N, CA, C and O atoms as a DFTB+ gen file, in Angstrom:
648 C
 N C O
     1  1      -6.582      31.096      24.020
     2  2      -6.176      30.127      22.907
     3  2      -5.803      28.872      23.584
     4  3      -5.114      28.860      24.604
     5  1      -6.301      27.738      22.966
     6  2      -6.005      26.492      23.745
     7  2      -4.342      25.997      23.454
     8  3      -3.679      26.387      22.493
     9  1      -3.960      25.251      24.297
    10  2      -2.694      24.652      24.117
    11  2      -2.684      23.678      22.945
    12  3      -3.519      22.777      22.868
    13  1      -1.637      23.886      21.945
    14  2      -1.645      23.152      20.808
    15  2      -0.391      22.210      20.925
    16  3       0.757      22.610      21.117
    17  1      -0.756      20.976      20.789
    18  2       0.316      19.753      20.955
    19  2       0.480      19.066      19.665
    20  3      -0.466      18.538      19.082
    21  1       1.787      19.076      19.186
    22  2       1.787      18.374      17.810
    23  2       2.718      17.122      17.903
    24  3       3.668      16.968      18.671
    25  1       2.235      16.249      16.940
    26  2       2.929      15.078      16.679
    27  2       4.013      15.497      15.698
    28  3       4.092      16.655      15.288
    29  1       4.919      14.446      15.298
    30  2       5.977      14.679      14.353
    31  2       5.519      15.042      13.051
    32  3       6.003      16.029      12.496
    33  1       4.574      14.298      12.466
    34  2       4.240      14.411      11.024
    35  2       3.769      15.793      10.579
    36  3       4.161      16.244       9.503
    37  1       2.921      16.499      11.385
    38  2       2.541      17.794      10.901
    39  2       3.755      18.824      10.876
    40  3       3.857      19.677       9.994
    41  1       4.639      18.680      11.884
    42  2       5.873      19.455      11.732
    43  2       6.688      19.082      10.554
    44  3       7.063      19.904       9.717
    45  1       6.942      17.851      10.517
    46  2       7.750      17.245       9.252
    47  2       7.213      17.804       7.955
    48  3       7.882      18.514       7.205
    49  1       6.005      17.452       7.746
    50  2       5.500      17.938       6.398
    51  2       5.248      19.308       6.164
    52  3       5.349      19.719       5.008
    53  1       4.931      20.095       7.092
    54  2       4.741      21.514       6.903
    55  2       6.223      22.082       6.820
    56  3       6.397      23.080       6.120
    57  1       7.232      21.553       7.444
    58  2       8.552      22.052       7.301
    59  2       9.059      21.788       5.893
    60  3       9.575      22.691       5.233
    61  1       8.909      20.513       5.418
    62  2       9.303      20.148       4.082
    63  2       8.481      20.785       2.890
    64  3       8.986      20.955       1.780
    65  1       7.251      21.105       3.183
    66  2       6.510      21.887       2.257
    67  2       6.718      23.373       2.285
    68  3       6.101      24.108       1.514
    69  1       7.577      23.823       3.161
    70  2       7.936      25.222       3.320
    71  2       6.671      26.001       3.892
    72  3       6.401      27.142       3.519
    73  1       6.017      25.391       4.701
    74  2       4.848      26.014       5.354
    75  2       4.825      25.861       6.851
    76  3       3.752      25.975       7.444
    77  1       5.984      25.600       7.525
    78  2       5.993      25.499       8.934
    79  2       5.654      26.783       9.729
    80  3       5.217      26.738      10.879
    81  1       5.880      27.921       9.055
    82  2       5.682      29.155       9.762
    83  2       4.115      29.352       9.988
    84  3       3.681      30.258      10.699
    85  1       3.368      28.509       9.384
    86  2       1.831      28.671       9.584
    87  2       1.434      28.208      11.096
    88  3       0.408      28.592      11.657
    89  1       2.390      27.331      11.673
    90  2       2.058      26.968      13.026
    91  2       2.099      28.029      14.043
    92  3       1.118      28.168      14.774
    93  1       3.169      28.828      14.176
    94  2       3.227      29.964      15.102
    95  2       2.216      31.064      14.603
    96  3       1.557      31.702      15.424
    97  1       2.108      31.265      13.347
    98  2       1.147      32.232      12.924
    99  2      -0.338      31.994      13.416
   100  3      -1.072      32.917      13.769
   101  1      -0.687      30.732      13.406
   102  2      -1.960      30.271      13.694
   103  2      -2.184      30.184      15.215
   104  3      -3.176      30.682      15.747
   105  1      -1.242      29.544      15.882
   106  2      -1.311      29.166      17.262
   107  2      -0.462      29.759      18.321
   108  3      -0.713      29.633      19.520
   109  1       0.610      30.449      17.814
   110  2       1.487      31.002      18.826
   111  2       2.463      29.853      19.203
   112  3       3.102      29.237      18.349
   113  1       2.531      29.623      20.438
   114  2       3.306      28.463      20.953
   115  2       2.800      27.076      20.695
   116  3       1.603      26.859      20.877
   117  1       3.613      26.094      20.278
   118  2       3.289      24.828      20.105
   119  2       4.173      23.949      21.051
   120  3       5.374      24.170      21.210
   121  1       3.506      22.955      21.655
   122  2       4.073      22.043      22.514
   123  2       4.351      20.759      21.838
   124  3       3.511      20.250      21.096
   125  1       5.478      20.228      22.062
   126  2       5.704      18.744      21.522
   127  2       6.210      17.976      22.762
   128  3       6.958      18.472      23.605
   129  1       5.680      16.586      22.792
   130  2       6.301      15.757      23.935
   131  2       7.711      15.402      23.580
   132  3       8.150      15.524      22.437
   133  1       8.408      14.958      24.601
   134  2       9.808      14.479      24.415
   135  2      10.006      13.420      23.360
   136  3      11.037      13.382      22.688
   137  1       9.068      12.604      23.224
   138  2       9.249      11.582      22.043
   139  2       9.130      12.317      20.697
   140  3       9.806      11.891      19.760
   141  1       8.445      13.230      20.544
   142  2       8.362      13.884      19.159
   143  2       9.737      14.673      19.086
   144  3      10.377      14.570      18.039
   145  1      10.197      15.385      20.027
   146  2      11.494      15.968      19.928
   147  2      12.637      14.921      19.530
   148  3      13.553      15.206      18.758
   149  1      12.493      13.811      20.081
   150  2      13.539      12.781      19.878
   151  2      13.322      12.173      18.548
   152  3      14.316      11.791      17.930
   153  1      12.118      12.033      18.018
   154  2      11.895      11.580      16.616
   155  2      12.418      12.653      15.594
   156  3      12.910      12.277      14.530
   157  1      12.324      13.881      15.883
   158  2      12.720      14.946      14.989
   159  2      14.376      14.900      15.034
   160  3      15.001      15.080      13.989
   161  1      14.976      14.683      16.129
   162  2      16.368      14.676      16.251
   163  2      16.954      13.371      15.642
   164  3      18.050      13.381      15.082
   165  1      16.235      12.302      15.757
   166  2      16.686      11.058      15.143
   167  2      16.672      11.169      13.609
   168  3      17.572      10.675      12.929
   169  1      15.690      11.791      13.115
   170  2      15.404      12.059      11.575
   171  2      16.555      12.931      11.215
   172  3      17.223      12.610      10.232
   173  1      16.853      13.951      11.864
   174  2      17.894      14.882      11.498
   175  2      19.194      14.071      11.367
   176  3      19.949      14.247      10.410
   177  1      19.434      13.223      12.295
   178  2      20.728      12.482      12.413
   179  2      20.924      11.549      11.119
   180  3      22.023      11.258      10.648
   181  1      19.711      11.136      10.630
   182  2      19.663      10.248       9.381
   183  2      19.638      11.222       8.157
   184  3      19.389      10.724       7.059
   185  1      19.853      12.443       8.239
   186  2      19.729      13.403       7.173
   187  2      18.498      13.625       6.428
   188  3      18.417      13.918       5.236
   189  1      17.399      13.427       7.390
   190  2      16.127      13.671       6.825
   191  2      15.802      15.167       7.075
   192  3      16.162      15.657       8.145
   193  1      15.165      15.904       6.187
   194  2      15.042      17.314       6.298
   195  2      13.841      17.707       7.322
   196  3      12.655      17.815       7.012
   197  1      14.372      17.884       8.524
   198  2      13.501      18.225       9.542
   199  2      14.066      19.433      10.419
   200  3      15.277      19.646      10.461
   201  1      13.252      20.127      11.038
   202  2      13.641      21.287      11.768
   203  2      14.271      20.815      13.080
   204  3      13.994      19.738      13.608
   205  1      15.141      21.708      13.561
   206  2      15.736      21.501      15.070
   207  2      14.809      22.193      16.023
   208  3      14.685      23.416      15.962
   209  1      14.120      21.443      16.942
   210  2      13.316      22.019      17.851
   211  2      13.868      23.070      18.768
   212  3      13.199      23.989      19.242
   213  1      15.184      22.854      18.986
   214  2      15.956      23.881      19.768
   215  2      16.066      25.187      19.257
   216  3      16.216      26.134      20.030
   217  1      16.009      25.336      18.079
   218  2      16.080      26.671      17.483
   219  2      14.776      27.435      16.998
   220  3      14.728      28.535      16.447
   221  1      13.760      26.613      17.324
   222  2      12.430      27.212      17.052
   223  2      11.821      27.937      18.287
   224  3      11.356      27.264      19.208
   225  1      11.816      29.311      18.324
   226  2      11.323      29.892      19.540
   227  2      10.024      29.717      20.049
   228  3       9.716      29.957      21.217
   229  1       9.167      29.250      19.075
   230  2       7.826      29.065      19.474
   231  2       7.441      27.616      19.779
   232  3       6.285      27.276      20.031
   233  1       8.488      26.785      19.740
   234  2       8.210      25.348      20.035
   235  2       8.707      25.025      21.385
   236  3       9.826      25.436      21.694
   237  1       7.990      24.315      22.258
   238  2       8.401      24.062      23.545
   239  2       8.276      22.469      23.752
   240  3       7.242      21.851      23.501
   241  1       9.371      21.927      24.206
   242  2       9.240      20.486      24.623
   243  2       8.668      20.317      25.941
   244  3       9.085      21.010      26.869
   245  1       7.759      19.469      26.111
   246  2       7.055      19.314      27.401
   247  2       6.993      17.865      27.754
   248  3       6.481      17.059      26.978
   249  1       7.477      17.527      28.849
   250  2       7.557      16.112      29.391
   251  2       6.091      15.695      29.755
   252  3       5.269      16.521      30.152
   253  1       5.826      14.433      29.604
   254  2       4.474      13.852      29.993
   255  2       4.743      13.667      31.545
   256  3       5.802      13.251      32.016
   257  1       3.636      14.036      32.256
   258  2       3.643      13.972      33.703
   259  2       3.088      12.671      34.269
   260  3       3.391      12.229      35.377
   261  1       2.196      12.063      33.357
   262  2       1.503      10.832      33.725
   263  2       1.869       9.757      32.754
   264  3       1.098       9.504      31.828
   265  1       3.048       9.073      32.909
   266  2       3.426       8.143      31.954
   267  2       2.634       6.857      31.984
   268  3       2.695       6.046      31.060
   269  1       1.895       6.684      33.052
   270  2       1.028       5.469      33.212
   271  2       0.022       5.303      32.018
   272  3      -0.455       4.218      31.683
   273  1      -0.226       6.437      31.451
   274  2      -1.347       6.571      30.402
   275  2      -0.674       6.006      28.979
   276  3      -1.436       5.742      28.049
   277  1       0.670       5.839      28.838
   278  2       1.225       5.565      27.697
   279  2       1.057       4.218      27.139
   280  3       0.999       4.116      25.914
   281  1       0.958       3.030      27.975
   282  2       0.897       1.888      27.425
   283  2      -0.601       1.565      26.960
   284  3      -0.800       0.472      26.429
   285  1      -1.521       2.338      27.110
   286  2      -2.974       2.125      26.681
   287  2      -3.119       1.941      25.228
   288  3      -3.905       1.092      24.808
   289  1      -2.415       2.677      24.418
   290  2      -2.588       2.516      23.024
   291  2      -1.458       1.857      22.295
   292  3      -0.621       2.533      21.696
   293  1      -1.417       0.488      22.337
   294  2      -0.282      -0.273      22.020
   295  2       0.123      -0.145      20.584
   296  3       1.318      -0.236      20.304
   297  1      -0.727       0.049      19.699
   298  2      -0.414       0.099      18.209
   299  2      -0.078       1.588      17.594
   300  3      -0.038       1.871      16.397
   301  1       0.139       2.416      18.638
   302  2       0.652       3.689      18.114
   303  2       2.040       3.951      18.431
   304  3       2.610       3.237      19.256
   305  1       2.654       4.928      17.840
   306  2       4.034       5.117      18.004
   307  2       4.319       6.021      19.366
   308  3       3.367       6.546      19.945
   309  1       5.424       6.147      19.756
   310  2       5.677       6.876      21.068
   311  2       5.246       8.292      20.970
   312  3       4.763       8.829      21.966
   313  1       5.382       8.960      19.828
   314  2       5.043      10.245      19.714
   315  2       3.500      10.415      19.810
   316  3       3.036      11.316      20.508
   317  1       2.757       9.623      19.167
   318  2       1.403       9.719      19.178
   319  2       0.853       9.449      20.646
   320  3      -0.058      10.142      21.098
   321  1       1.414       8.460      21.346
   322  2       1.036       8.059      22.650
   323  2       1.311       9.316      23.554
   324  3       0.443       9.748      24.313
   325  1       2.502       9.857      23.444
   326  2       2.683      11.073      24.241
   327  2       1.872      12.311      24.023
   328  3       1.527      13.060      24.937
   329  1       1.578      12.487      22.716
   330  2       0.649      13.665      22.294
   331  2      -0.714      13.404      23.043
   332  3      -1.259      14.341      23.626
   333  1      -1.237      12.221      23.036
   334  2      -2.499      11.878      23.581
   335  2      -2.455      11.955      25.163
   336  3      -3.449      12.293      25.806
   337  1      -1.270      11.630      25.746
   338  2      -1.087      11.715      27.154
   339  2      -1.131      13.151      27.567
   340  3      -1.868      13.494      28.492
   341  1      -0.327      14.067      26.884
   342  2      -0.410      15.475      27.117
   343  2      -1.766      16.117      26.936
   344  3      -2.215      16.974      27.697
   345  1      -2.418      15.610      25.810
   346  2      -3.854      16.104      25.693
   347  2      -4.671      15.876      26.929
   348  3      -5.408      16.769      27.349
   349  1      -4.567      14.682      27.546
   350  2      -5.376      14.372      28.626
   351  2      -4.800      15.236      29.950
   352  3      -5.554      15.581      30.860
   353  1      -3.614      15.487      29.936
   354  2      -3.098      16.245      31.031
   355  2      -3.440      17.778      30.855
   356  3      -3.446      18.504      31.849
   357  1      -3.691      18.217      29.747
   358  2      -4.058      19.658      29.333
   359  2      -5.345      19.854      28.787
   360  3      -5.492      20.110      27.592
   361  1      -6.380      19.741      29.656
   362  2      -7.750      19.745      29.086
   363  2      -8.021      20.993      28.164
   364  3      -7.555      22.095      28.453
   365  1      -8.732      20.797      27.133
   366  2      -9.010      21.923      26.124
   367  2      -7.963      22.084      25.100
   368  3      -8.050      22.984      24.265
   369  1      -6.976      21.256      25.125
   370  2      -5.946      21.457      24.082
   371  2      -6.389      20.957      22.758
   372  3      -7.411      20.278      22.672
   373  1      -5.590      21.293      21.607
   374  2      -5.884      20.914      20.286
   375  2      -4.631      20.062      20.024
   376  3      -3.501      20.498      20.243
   377  1      -4.883      18.781      19.528
   378  2      -3.837      17.894      19.082
   379  2      -3.613      17.904      17.615
   380  3      -4.554      17.767      16.833
   381  1      -2.360      18.067      17.218
   382  2      -2.157      17.932      15.713
   383  2      -1.503      16.522      15.449
   384  3      -0.362      16.182      15.762
   385  1      -2.474      15.768      14.802
   386  2      -2.161      14.262      14.450
   387  2      -2.625      13.975      13.128
   388  3      -3.757      14.280      12.753
   389  1      -1.758      13.380      12.394
   390  2      -2.031      12.861      10.984
   391  2      -2.502      11.396      10.951
   392  3      -3.271      10.978      10.085
   393  1      -2.032      10.693      11.875
   394  2      -2.249       9.258      11.895
   395  2      -3.774       8.979      12.175
   396  3      -4.212       9.447      13.226
   397  1      -4.587       8.314      11.413
   398  2      -6.043       8.014      11.578
   399  2      -6.188       7.471      12.919
   400  3      -6.928       8.017      13.736
   401  1      -5.442       6.300      13.220
   402  2      -5.786       5.605      14.510
   403  2      -5.411       6.542      15.731
   404  3      -6.016       6.404      16.793
   405  1      -4.551       7.366      15.607
   406  2      -4.283       8.366      16.865
   407  2      -5.508       9.284      16.769
   408  3      -6.084       9.531      17.829
   409  1      -5.916       9.748      15.790
   410  2      -7.122      10.702      15.760
   411  2      -8.294      10.044      16.303
   412  3      -9.097      10.654      17.008
   413  1      -8.440       8.614      15.950
   414  2      -9.620       7.956      16.572
   415  2      -9.529       7.802      18.092
   416  3     -10.541       7.885      18.789
   417  1      -8.278       7.570      18.619
   418  2      -8.011       7.440      20.015
   419  2      -8.380       8.823      20.632
   420  3      -9.072       8.914      21.646
   421  1      -7.888       9.866      19.976
   422  2      -8.153      11.247      20.437
   423  2      -9.677      11.382      20.719
   424  3     -10.138      11.688      21.818
   425  1     -10.420      11.116      19.581
   426  2     -11.899      11.277      19.605
   427  2     -12.371      10.441      20.848
   428  3     -13.066      10.989      21.704
   429  1     -12.035       9.229      20.952
   430  2     -12.511       8.320      21.921
   431  2     -12.231       8.848      23.388
   432  3     -12.936       8.548      24.352
   433  1     -11.146       9.648      23.444
   434  2     -10.851      10.226      24.784
   435  2     -11.459      11.602      25.018
   436  3     -11.368      12.199      26.090
   437  1     -12.101      12.073      23.912
   438  2     -12.843      13.349      24.125
   439  2     -11.914      14.476      23.808
   440  3     -12.191      15.605      24.212
   441  1     -10.828      14.251      23.112
   442  2      -9.836      15.200      22.699
   443  2     -10.010      15.721      21.340
   444  3     -10.346      14.991      20.408
   445  1      -9.768      17.068      21.211
   446  2      -9.974      17.645      19.769
   447  2      -8.550      17.585      19.083
   448  3      -7.478      17.926      19.583
   449  1      -8.780      17.091      17.872
   450  2      -7.551      16.866      16.934
   451  2      -7.780      17.375      15.626
   452  3      -8.933      17.458      15.201
   453  1      -6.757      17.739      14.913
   454  2      -6.753      18.000      13.499
   455  2      -5.408      17.604      12.965
   456  3      -4.455      17.404      13.718
   457  1      -5.333      17.487      11.605
   458  2      -4.095      17.150      10.986
   459  2      -3.506      18.241      10.127
   460  3      -3.965      19.384      10.131
   461  1      -2.558      17.892       9.446
   462  2      -1.863      18.867       8.576
   463  2      -2.812      19.556       7.565
   464  3      -2.678      20.757       7.327
   465  1      -3.794      18.789       6.954
   466  2      -4.722      19.319       6.052
   467  2      -5.587      20.309       6.777
   468  3      -5.950      21.326       6.187
   469  1      -5.929      20.084       7.983
   470  2      -6.815      20.918       8.718
   471  2      -6.043      22.272       9.107
   472  3      -6.634      23.349       9.189
   473  1      -4.852      22.139       9.308
   474  2      -3.931      23.361       9.549
   475  2      -4.012      24.191       8.354
   476  3      -4.250      25.395       8.447
   477  1      -3.803      23.535       7.092
   478  2      -3.787      24.349       5.920
   479  2      -5.279      25.066       5.680
   480  3      -5.425      26.202       5.230
   481  1      -6.160      24.324       6.006
   482  2      -7.633      24.900       5.794
   483  2      -7.849      26.143       6.749
   484  3      -8.424      27.168       6.382
   485  1      -7.351      25.951       7.956
   486  2      -7.539      26.982       8.962
   487  2      -6.572      28.241       8.582
   488  3      -6.929      29.387       8.858
   489  1      -5.555      28.022       8.053
   490  2      -4.656      29.052       7.566
   491  2      -5.190      29.844       6.422
   492  3      -5.055      31.065       6.348
   493  1      -5.832      29.077       5.489
   494  2      -6.575      29.666       4.367
   495  2      -7.675      30.684       4.833
   496  3      -7.829      31.812       4.366
   497  1      -8.407      30.107       5.823
   498  2      -9.673      30.691       6.419
   499  2      -9.218      31.900       7.118
   500  3      -9.904      32.919       7.036
   501  1      -8.114      31.888       7.809
   502  2      -7.643      33.114       8.595
   503  2      -6.753      34.180       7.771
   504  3      -6.316      35.199       8.307
   505  1      -6.541      33.870       6.497
   506  2      -5.796      34.751       5.699
   507  2      -4.243      34.621       5.803
   508  3      -3.466      35.484       5.394
   509  1      -3.902      33.530       6.352
   510  2      -2.438      33.272       6.545
   511  2      -1.764      32.468       5.367
   512  3      -0.551      32.260       5.363
   513  1      -2.599      32.027       4.373
   514  2      -2.312      31.188       3.383
   515  2      -3.108      31.771       2.153
   516  3      -4.325      31.887       2.291
   517  1      -2.564      32.123       1.039
   518  2      -3.323      32.549      -0.074
   519  2      -4.053      31.500      -0.790
   520  3      -5.216      31.642      -1.169
   521  1      -3.266      30.315      -0.990
   522  2      -3.926      29.208      -1.592
   523  2      -3.416      27.850      -0.997
   524  3      -2.228      27.716      -0.702
   525  1      -4.320      26.857      -0.829
   526  2      -3.892      25.539      -0.395
   527  2      -3.303      24.766      -1.462
   528  3      -2.307      24.085      -1.218
   529  1      -3.808      24.794      -2.621
   530  2      -3.369      23.942      -3.739
   531  2      -1.841      23.863      -3.921
   532  3      -1.416      22.747      -4.220
   533  1      -0.953      24.849      -3.792
   534  2       0.406      24.844      -4.034
   535  2       1.086      23.922      -2.875
   536  3       2.020      23.159      -3.120
   537  1       0.549      24.070      -1.680
   538  2       1.110      23.248      -0.574
   539  2       0.655      21.835      -0.767
   540  3       1.438      20.928      -0.485
   541  1      -0.587      21.558      -1.238
   542  2      -0.978      20.135      -1.487
   543  2      -0.059      19.573      -2.582
   544  3       0.273      18.389      -2.532
   545  1       0.346      20.342      -3.525
   546  2       1.103      19.874      -4.593
   547  2       2.573      19.472      -3.970
   548  3       3.109      18.413      -4.295
   549  1       3.117      20.294      -3.152
   550  2       4.299      20.039      -2.432
   551  2       4.255      18.843      -1.557
   552  3       5.212      18.079      -1.428
   553  1       2.998      18.691      -0.900
   554  2       2.929      17.486      -0.058
   555  2       2.843      16.238      -0.908
   556  3       3.392      15.201      -0.538
   557  1       2.167      16.317      -2.035
   558  2       2.070      15.060      -3.022
   559  2       3.492      14.809      -3.367
   560  3       3.881      13.641      -3.342
   561  1       4.350      15.796      -3.698
   562  2       5.741      15.464      -4.109
   563  2       6.527      14.834      -2.958
   564  3       7.490      14.097      -3.173
   565  1       6.097      15.138      -1.739
   566  2       6.843      14.571      -0.680
   567  2       6.228      13.193      -0.275
   568  3       6.705      12.592       0.687
   569  1       5.252      12.712      -0.934
   570  2       4.535      11.409      -0.691
   571  2       3.718      11.456       0.574
   572  3       3.539      10.438       1.243
   573  1       3.266      12.521       0.876
   574  2       2.315      12.656       1.972
   575  2       1.090      11.954       1.578
   576  3       0.594      12.306       0.508
   577  1       0.512      11.028       2.244
   578  2      -0.645      10.255       1.779
   579  2      -1.910      11.097       1.826
   580  3      -2.395      11.434       2.906
   581  1      -2.441      11.435       0.674
   582  2      -3.727      12.078       0.513
   583  2      -4.546      11.471      -0.529
   584  3      -4.277      11.596      -1.723
   585  1      -5.624      10.761      -0.050
   586  2      -6.486      10.127      -1.016
   587  2      -7.047      11.226      -2.039
   588  3      -7.235      12.398      -1.710
   589  1      -7.269      10.759      -3.200
   590  2      -7.851      11.694      -4.243
   591  2      -9.049      12.360      -3.711
   592  3      -9.166      13.580      -3.830
   593  1      -9.947      11.646      -3.134
   594  2     -11.160      12.098      -2.625
   595  2     -10.972      13.183      -1.529
   596  3     -11.697      14.176      -1.466
   597  1     -10.079      12.959      -0.778
   598  2      -9.690      13.848       0.468
   599  2      -9.222      15.181      -0.117
   600  3      -9.656      16.264       0.274
   601  1      -8.261      15.024      -1.127
   602  2      -7.665      16.123      -1.830
   603  2      -8.802      16.980      -2.456
   604  3      -8.802      18.199      -2.285
   605  1      -9.678      16.415      -3.110
   606  2     -10.740      17.262      -3.736
   607  2     -11.674      17.927      -2.674
   608  3     -12.168      19.042      -2.844
   609  1     -11.884      17.130      -1.529
   610  2     -12.663      17.868      -0.526
   611  2     -12.025      18.961       0.146
   612  3     -12.675      19.952       0.480
   613  1     -10.600      18.831       0.403
   614  2      -9.792      19.940       0.877
   615  2      -9.882      21.164      -0.021
   616  3     -10.143      22.292       0.395
   617  1      -9.655      20.859      -1.227
   618  2      -9.774      21.945      -2.348
   619  2     -11.116      22.599      -2.355
   620  3     -11.210      23.826      -2.387
   621  1     -12.171      21.803      -2.325
   622  2     -13.526      22.353      -2.299
   623  2     -13.771      23.322      -1.009
   624  3     -14.322      24.415      -1.143
   625  1     -13.344      22.861       0.179
   626  2     -13.468      23.485       1.330
   627  2     -12.671      24.838       1.373
   628  3     -13.097      25.821       1.980
   629  1     -11.484      24.816       0.685
   630  2     -10.715      26.000       0.422
   631  2     -11.139      26.869      -0.686
   632  3     -10.518      27.880      -1.014
   633  1     -12.297      26.418      -1.297
   634  2     -12.832      27.240      -2.394
   635  2     -11.748      27.377      -3.552
   636  3     -11.517      28.430      -4.148
   637  1     -11.094      26.115      -3.791
   638  2     -10.204      26.059      -4.825
   639  2     -10.379      24.802      -5.825
   640  3      -9.473      24.282      -6.478
   641  1     -11.745      24.424      -5.805
   642  2     -12.089      23.394      -6.669
   643  2     -11.806      23.595      -8.158
   644  3     -11.737      24.720      -8.654
   645  1     -11.655      22.545      -8.804
   646  2     -11.462      22.701     -10.388
   647  2     -12.794      23.048     -10.974
   648  3     -12.909      23.221     -12.188
């Protein structure tokens, strides 16, 4: 199984949508760079509903070993930059990124990436999730940005179209 490296938003939104348990069910251990752990902690200090990485036995904080790679993507956040850097350090890994620009960078670097919606589809495919639609509804309520066309595509792929 490849190493899975997550940015903040998939963890945040899956947690807030009460679907965070899908990550260890699908992937076992999840790595997050130090910047993602810091973003989660900073959000918790501002009373944002976020998990504490220190109490999740399946989540491991991993420092970036080659920080020289970080300045290359100037318009990305620290979490996205560190996820990309770890992806380069750990060949064959899967990156969990929701940000479109971060996923474009991943593709340009030859790295495999998927977002929160991809996790939901994989969970449905593997029988870890009965239906995607209720989770999409919770994500909508959380203001997770899903274009109407994307939502319909996800529901069609999950065989839950209207």
